[in-house]
N, C-alpha and C positions, 0 to 999 in steps of 0.2 A: 390522587393520592395525596398524603399532607405534604404541604409547601410553605409550611413556618420554616421557623430557625431553630426550634428548639431541639433537643435530642432526639424525638420521635421522628422529625423529619429526615434529619440524616439518616437514621436507622432506615426509614421507607425507601430513601435513595439508594441506599446498597442493595437491599432487597432487591429493589426493581432491577438493579445493573447486572446482581447476581441471575434471576431469572432471566433477565434480555438474554446474557451471556450464554448461557447453557441452553436454553432454547435454538438460538439463531445457530452456534457451532454443531450442535445435534442435528438441525435440516442440514445446515451444508454437509455436516459427514454422512448424511443417509438414514440417519436413524429415526426419521420422518419420510415417508415418500410422498413424491407429488400428490395430490388428491384425498392423502391421509386427514380427517377431524381430530384436530385435537381435543383432547379428554381436559378440559377446564379445573373439573373437580379432582381430578389424579394429579395434577399441577399442583392445586393449591395446595394437596395434601403433601405433596414430596418435598417440596420449599417451605413448608409452614408459613404461607404468606398470605395478605389479602386478596380479596377480588379486584380489589381497585388498584394494586401492586400488579398481578396479572393483567388485569386488563389496559395498565399505561405500559408493559413490556407488548404486549401484541399492538398496541396501537403504534411503536416503535416496528414491530416487525411488518406491519400491515404498510406503514411507509416504505419500507424497502424493498416491498414487490413480494415478500416469501410467505404471507400468507393473506387469507380475506375471509370475512367474516360473512356467510350465506343465511340467508332467513330460514329458519326451519331445520338448518342441516348443521349448521355450525363455524367454526373457525378451521377453514382449509389450507393445507400444507400447497405452497401453488409451485409451479416448475422452475426449474434455474433460469428458464427464456423469463418471465416476468421480473428477476432479479435486479436490482439497481446494481450492477455488478462493480462500478467505479465508485461505489460508497466507499469511504476508508473503512466503515465498519466490517462490510460485508470482505473486504481484502484481509482484513486481519483473521477472520473466521476462516475462510478459504486457506489463507497461508500456515494455519494451526492445522491442516486436516488434510483428506487423501487427495484433495485439489489443488494443493500445494504448486508442483510441476506444471501443471495444466495453465493455472492462474499465471504464474510466471510468464511462460512461453504467450498467450494473448497477451498480458500487457507489454511487454517487451517488442511484441509486433504491432501493437498499436502506438506506444512510443516512438516507431521506427517513421511511423506518419505525422508525429506530430510536433517532437523535441528539434529533428534539424531546422523546421521551419520557424518555431521559435525564435531559434538561435540566429536566424539569419536576419530575423524580424528584431531580437535584442540587439544585434551588431548596431544598429542606428539609433535606436533607442533608449539603452540602459544610459542611467545616469552613472557620472565618476562614483558615486557612492556604490553604486550597484555594482558596477563594474570592477572597484575594490574589493566589495565582498567576493565575488565570483575568484578574482586575483588569489584572497587570502585562502577561499575553501578548497582552492587544487593545490595550494603552498601546504594545505593541514594534511591533506590526503598522502602526499609525500612524505610528509615526516612523520604520519601514523604508520603508512608502509615499512620506514625504515626500525620504527618502534617496536613493531608487532603489536600494534593497536588498532585491535578491527573495530572495536565501538567507539573509536576516534575517528577511523575512515568513514565508517557507516554515516555517524553525523555529519562531518564535511561534506558526505556525497549527497547526503539530504538537504542540503543548504546549497549546494553548487547547482543543481537541476532545479531547485525551486526560484532562486533568484533569476535563473534563464527566462524560467517558463513566466514569470511574474514581470520580470523587464522587457518580455515582449510586446506590451501595450495593447494586448489583446486578452481580453478580459476573461472568455473562457479558458483560454490557453493558461492563465492563472489560477484560474478554479483548477484545473486539471494537476496544478503543484501538491494538493492534498493528496490526490490519489498517488502521484508517483512517490509521495513521503512514506505513505501507509504502505505501500508494496516496497520500498526499499528497508522500512523496517520489519517486515515479516523475516526476514535474514536473522533477527536476533533470536527465533526460535530455532534456529540450525546450531548444533552441540558439535560441528566440526569447526576446524580451525576457520576463520575469517582472511586470513592475512596467509594469498599461496603465491605459485608461479604465477599465474595472470593479473595479482596485483602490479608492480611494478608499471609493466607497459598499459595498464589500465591508467593508473595516474598519470603515464604520461600523454594519454591522446587528453584526458581533462585538462591537464596544464597545457596543451595545444589551443584546444577551442578556448582557454582563456585569454591566451594569447591572440587569436583571432578577433576574440571579441573586442577585446583592447584595442587593436588595430584597427576597429569599425570595418574590417573585413567580413562582409556577409556571407560571399561564397565558401570562404574557408571555413568560418565557422559553421556553416550547412556541413559540409565534407567531415569536419573534425567529430560535429555533432552524431552525424551518419555514424561512421565510423565506430565510434564509442560504444552506441548502444547496439550496432550491428554484430561487434566483435563478442560484448557481452550475450547476447543469444546464441551466436554459436557456440561460444564454448558452455554456456548452459546446456545447450542440448547435448553435445558431446557428453559431457560430466554426468547428463541428468540418464543416461542408460545406462550409465556403471552401475552393476550389480553389489553396490554396496550399503544397502537400508535404506532410509529413507531418502536421502540427500547426497549429493556429492561429495567430495572432498573438500572444495571451497570452489568458488566463485567469483568470476571479475565483478568490483562495483560497476554500476553502469547508469 
């Protein structure tokens, strides 16, 4: 792919992103089944791109475990078991498609095993600046709830959980912050109300967690973190079974 700084390079990058997102989304949505061989000539014609642009997109998909070039066979679509399911890009694609609810359940269950431990560590290791950031994010969630500001609530939620994971002092948990942020932002695709009856108690739990962290109480931080995510999972599962179209009328932020 062209890597210069002229107009052509920006066009190539834009085409690369368009092909990558289209192919990735189609694989996630089941348009290509595991074992299918991609028709590269057809893709080039469909998107009107050069072979080099397509190769770059396929390299990214290969790095995500979604496709694999096979000698004398072609580029083959791999099963879900091979995908890097915690990669933010795959999280975005799954969040836009029919796997939205499956992904939310899977990731909330995973977060139950990670974030309470991170909160306990953060109670001991967070810097004063990080603690102030958590308190600010918790307060912003309350304010956003009162104002009916779903986007503001989401951004504060992302900041809140990212700070705790990073503040744990554990590099792997800190890396997980990007995964959680991508997961939370999949809710931007939801067309229904984002501030619901679940939001005030969720904001309260986040604030109690912030207090526990400020008091350096690791056990309380663990409990409030677990309670926050557990409530999100329970409410999500309750709403997910409602026959109301793509998704529930609203969900707790976790």
